N, C-alpha and C positions, 0 to 999 in steps of 0.2 A: 154940770157938776162943778161946784166951787172948789176952793183950795182945801183939801182934806189932810194935807201934811204927809201924803203917801211917800213922796220922794225925799223928805227931809232926813230920813234915816239912812239913806244911801250915801256912801262916800262920793265925793265929787271927783271928776276927772276933766281934763281939758280936751275940748273937741271943736273942730272947725266945722260948724253946722252948715254954713253957706259956701264952703270951699273957697274962701276968700283970703285965707291966711290969718284970719282973726279968730283966735281960740277963745272959747267961753267955758266957764265952769258949768258943768251939767252933771246930773246924777249918773253914776256909773252903773248902767243896767246890766253889765256883764258879770257883776258879782253874784255869786251863788251862796246862799246860806244853808247850813245843815245843822240839825239838832243832834246833840250827843247825850248819851246816858240818861240821867233822870229827866232831862228836858224833854225827851221823847215821851216819857210817861206823863209829864205835865200837859203836853200838847194834845194828848189823847182825850182830854176833858172837853169834848166838843158835843154839840147838839146838831142834829140834821136840820137843814133849813131848805125850804122850797121857795125860790124867788117868784113872787107873784108877777103877773104880766105888767110890764112897764116900770117896775121898781128899779131904781138906780142904786149903785153901791152906797152912796151917801145916805139915801133913805133907809136902806137896810141897817146901816150903822146907827143912825138916829133912832129908828124904831126899836132896835134891839138893845142899844146901850145908852140912849138918851143923848148921844153926841156924835157928830160926823167925824171926829178925829180918829176913830178906829177903823175907817175905811181901809187904810193900808194893812192893818192886821187881817181883816177879812180877805182882802185880795191875796196877801202873802200866804196864808194858811191853805188857800184853795188853788195855789199855783196860777193865779190870774195875773199875768204880766201886762196885759193890755186890756183895760176895761171896755174899750170900744169894740174889740173883736172877741174877747174871751167871756164877756158877760152876755147873757141872753138878750136877744132883741125883743122889743114889744111886738105884739101881733101886727100892729100898724107898720112898724119898721120891717118886719119879715115880709109882709105883703109887698111893700115898696121894693125890697130887694128882689123878690121874685119877678115883679113887673120889670125891673131894670135888667135882670139877667135873662129872662125868658120871654119877655114881651107882655105876659099876663099870667095870672095865677092859673088860668085854664091851660095855657101852654105848659106850665110847669107840671101840672097834673098829667098831661099827655106825653111829656118827654121822659124817655127811659133813662134812668141813672145807672141801674145795674139789674142783673138777674140773680135770684137766690133760690137755692133748693129748699126742701121742706125743713131742713135743719138750720136754715139761715146762712149757709155757706154761699159765698159768691161763686157764680158759675158763668160760663160764656153762653152766648145766644143759642148755639147749636145744642148744647146740653139742655137748655131751657125748653127748646122745641120738643125734645125727646120726652122730657119729664112733665110738661105742662098739663097733660090730661091724665097722668098716671094716678090710679086710685090705690094701688098697693105700695108697699115699702119700696123706695124711700118716700113716696108721696109726691104730690104735685109741686112744681116750682112756681115762682111768682115774680112779677115785675115790680121793681121799686122805682117809683117815679122821682123826678127831681123835687117835686113838691113834698113827697113823703121824706126824702132824704134831708132836705133843708129843714123841714119841721122837726124831725127826730133829732138832728144835729143841734138845733136851737134848744129843744126841750131838755136834752141831756145836760145842758149848761145850767139848768134851773136847780139842780140838786147840789147843794154845797153844804159845808159844815161851818158852824160858828162856835168860837170859844165860849164856854159858859162864863157868865159875868163874874162869878166868884174867882175864876182863874185868870181873868183878863189883866189885872194889874201886874201880876208876876210874869205873865207871858210877854207883856209890853216891855218890861225890864230886860228879860232874856233876849228878846228879839233885838232890842237896842244894843245889847252887848255884841250880838252876832254881826251887826252892820257896822260897828265902830272899829 
């Protein structure tokens, strides 16, 4: 992902990155922005968006608004602070992660992440054993594998919101005021 201008709206702070006593100006990532009053109403003008497999934030910005410069807006309104960890992985990246963490996708499918009752509540293994074959209420429990957990966690990141293009210029101005 190239320079999208995401950090240009953050105030700068001095930080010793290498712990050498040489301070550099870097974006202050500890700042938190909040919307007030009518700005909240304005930012509600969003459209749901499902991130396709392998699509990066700069591509989403370009495909939606015709320019990559709105990446920072997309990330901000979705509370995505680190696009490398908060943006969904492609299927290829997810497979690679599972291979690194569990040795193979097959091992991830066989490794227990947690146990859940029929309502989806997390339970311990002993309760799972009691409920696993139950046919009456509350019903059978189930095993959630590492594969299922990792896949669901990644898929949950695919549903974001995008500001509607008509509201984008005003939103950019308002966000610029918040960060200054």
